[in-house]
N, C-alpha and C positions, 0 to 999 in steps of 0.2 A: 319805427316802433317807439311808442311812448316809454318814457322812463317812469317806472312805477315802483315806489318804495314799499316794503312790507314792514309793519311794526307789530311785534308780539308774536309769540308762538302759541298755538292752541293746544289744550290738553287732548288726550285721546277721547274719542267719542264712540257712540253706539252705531253699528252698521245699519244701513237700510233706512235712515231717516231722510225725509224729504220735506223741505219747506220752501216757500217763495215769498218775495216781497216785490211790490210793484213800485214804479217810480214814474214821475212826469218829466219828460225831456223839456228843458228850457233852452233859450237861445242866447244867453248872456254869459256863458262860461268863458273864462279868459286864460285858461291854461290846460295842461294835460289833465285827463280825468279817467278814473276807473269806476264804473258803476257796478256795485255788487248786485247781482241778479238773483241767483239761486244757490243755496247750499245743497250739497249732495254727499252723503257718507256711504260709500259702497261697502260691500262685505269684506273687502281686503283690508279695511281699517284706515284707509286714507281719509283725509278731510279735504274735500274739493269745493272750490268756490268758482262760480261762473260769473264773468264780468263782461260788460260792454264798455267801449271806449268813448272818446269824445264824439259829440254829435256828428255823424256823417264820416268819421274817420275809417269806418270799415273794420274795426278791430273787435273781435269776439274771442274770449279766452277762457281757459280753465286753469286754475291755479291749485297747486298742492300747498295747503296751508302749513304743513310741517316744514317744508323747505323754503317757501316763499318764491318758488320758481314756477314758471308757466309749464304746465304739463301737456297742454294742447292748444294749438292755434287753429281756429276754425277757418275753413276754406271759404272766405268771403269774396264773392265776385265783385270786382271794382273796388272803389273806396268811398262809397256814399251810403253805406248801410246806417240807417238811423233807427236804433232800437228803442222802443217804448218800454217793454218789459219782457220777461221770459218765464217759461214754465217747462217743467220736466215731466216726461211720461215714461215710467218703467214698464217694459213690455215682456211678454213671455220669451224664454230663451236667452235672457240676460241682456236684451236690447234696451237701449236708453235713448230717447229722442228729446231734443230740446226744441221748443217752439219759441220764436221771437215775433213780437208784434211791431209793426212799423208802418210808415206812410204808404208803402207799396203792398201791404196786406199782411200775410203771415208766412214766415219761412220755417222750414223743418230741417233739423240738423242731426246727423248721427254723432252722438257724444263720444263714441269709442274711436272714430276715425277723423272727426272734424268735417266730414263731407256734407255739403249742402244736398239735402234730399229733394228740395224743390220749393217753389212758392205756390201756395194753395189758394190764394185769393188776390184780387186786384183792388179790393176795397180797403181803405185805410183802417187799420185795427189799432185802437188805443191800448188795449191790453188783451192778454190771453191767460186762460186758466186751464188746469187739468181737472177732469172729473171722471169717475168710474161709477156709472149707475149700477143698479143691482143686476142688470143684464151682463155685467162683466166686461163690456167693451169700453176701453179707455179712449176718451175723446178730448180734443182741444176745443174750448169755447172762446170765441173771439168777440170783443166789444167793438162793434162797427161804427164808423162815422155816419152810416146811413140809418142809425137808430135801431138796428137789428143785432141780435145775438147769432153768430154764425158757428157752425159745428163741422168738425173734421175728425175722421178716424185717425187716431194718433199713429197707428202702425202704417197705414197706407197713404194718408193724406187725402183720401176721398171724402167729398162732402157727405154729411149725415143729415138726411131730411132737408127741410126747408128752413131758412132763417126765421127766428122768432122776432116779431116786432115788440120791442121792450120799452122804448122811451120816445118822447117827442124831442127831436134833435139828436145829438150824439149819444151813444152809449159810451160813457167815459171810463168805466172800470167794471171788472167782473172778478168774482172769486167763488170757489167751491166750498160748500159747508155741508157737514153731515149732522143732522139733528140727533138728540139723545135716543130717539126711537129708531134710528137707522135711516130715516128719510134723507135722500140726497137732494140738496138744493144748489141752485146757482143764484148768486146775489149780484145784481147789477146796480150801478149808480149812473144817473144821467145828467145831461145838460139841463134837463127840466127840473132839477132840484129834488129828485126823489130817489129813494133806494127801494128796489123791488126784489121780492123773493119768488123764485120759480122752481117748480118741481123739476128735477134734472132729467126725468124720463118722459113725463107727459107734457111738459111745457106749460102747465096750468099755473096761474099765479097763486101764491100762498099768502093769504091775508091782504091787507090794503097796502098801497105804497107808503113808505115812511119818509116824511118831509125833512129837509135840512133848513138852513137859514132862508128866510124870505128873499127871493131874488138870487139865491146862490146856486152853484153847480156842484155836483158831487165829484170830487177829485179822485178819491181812493176809498175802497171798502176792504175790510179785513175781518178775520174772526178767529176766536180761540175758545177752548173749553174753560169752564169755571169750576172751582172746587165743589160746588153743590150739584154739578151735573148739567147745568144749563150751558148753552153756547152763547158767547158774547159776540155781538155784531157791532163793528165800529166803522164809522164813516167820517171823513174829513172833507169839508167843503171849502170853496174859494173865498168864503167870508172869514176864514181862519178860526173855525170852530170844530170841535170833535162832538160827534153824536154817538150814543150807545144804546143798544136795544137787546132784548132777549130775542135771539134769532128765531125761536119757535113761535112765540106769541106776538112779537112786534112791540111789546111793552117797553117804554123807555127805562133805562137804567141810569137814573140821575139826570140832572139838567145838562144842557150843552156846556162844553168846557172850552173857554176861549184859549187860544194858543199863542196870543201875542201878535206882534207886528210882523212876524217873519213868515214869508211865503213857504208853505210845505212842499218840498220837492219829492219826498218819499215818506211813506208811513208803513209800519209793520206792527203787529200785535203778537205777543208771545207770553206764555205763562212763565213766571220766574219764582220758583219755590212756592207754587200754588197760587200766586197772585198774578193776574194778567197785567201786562205792562204795554203801554202804547209808546212806540219809538218813532220820532219824527225827525227827518233830516230837513233842515231849513236853509233858506237861501243866504243866510249870513255865515254859511260854512260851519254850522254847529248842529249837532244831533242832540235833541232833548228828549226827556222821558216823562211819562205821566203814569200814575197809578190808574188803571183803566176802570176800577170800581169807584174810587173816591173822587177822581178827577184831580188829585193833588199832584203838582209838578214835583218831580224828584230833582235832587241837587246835582247828581252826576250827569255830565255832558261829555260828548266826544267831538273831535273835529270831523267835519264831513257834511255833505249835502245828500248823499245817497246811502241807503242802509239796507242790509238783509240780516235776518235773525233766524236762529235755529233752536228749537226746544230740545233739551236733553232728557233722557230717562231718569236721571238722578234729581230732576227738578230744576236744574240750572238752565242756562241758555247761552248760546253763542251769538256774537254780534260782529258784523263786518261793516265798516263805514268807508266811503270814498270821498276824498277831498279834492279841492280845486287843483292842487299841485300834483295829483296823481297818487298820493299816499293812500294805501289801504291799511286801516287799523283793525286788528282782530283782537277780541277780548272775550272774557267770560262774564256774563251777567249773574249777579247773586243778589239776594235780598239785602 
């Protein structure tokens, strides 16, 4: 078992909150590592953080943030689980299922017991997201190496319909978005350098593909609400630039924002006291922040290469970062 240190104790939070952050697995880590995957605040008032371990070490855990102790070790078969990202699906009857994307496909886990519910695909999945269309059926959407978006019933693991062809080359990233009018979208980013919006029920494209840097690939997409009611869509490409759009119209929100010489290993976007903030974990083991509207880089940094954030009802946000040496840093973001 890895030695993982906890730094800081979180304040009490609001029950029932669900957020996720994606990350890109790299192959040059040189020590113990804990990747923050997903925050979950259940109705009993606990603050839980799900993490994956070193690439291929087979560790998947749930931490109690108040105590800094592992509350659940997942039943990982073997020792070669390589997790790309994770997503949670709350289901009727109090069930909670965690899906993880990896080179072997997509795995589903019972969060209450840690039991593996099964592998539901043999196609490499770069990322997974949760969406609940207006039909009410909660599904996992997986970004496939085959250029398709794959669907599974979160409760049963059964495939839902046929995969959607989304991009030329890999589908690198996927996230769920709900527009101001209630329309559910899935947003994908591809190896072909475009961000595409899809109606989550019909599968029809919404607007034109949104390009990133010429010759670039889309690493991660994320979204959050704006004070004026719009939804901000953010993408980071492998040319080290951030792109911002209105998720409904596709109109750019400001010019591309260069993020420096550091490779982005993780990215998340979260509103902090009304203003959206982009948080990027970089390969120099530093987490940096930008004002998502102005593109201004903020001075506050954290140690770490992997990051997960959680919006709070009082306007603040929580952050968890994971460092090369296995340290998890938990803190509250304020303006």
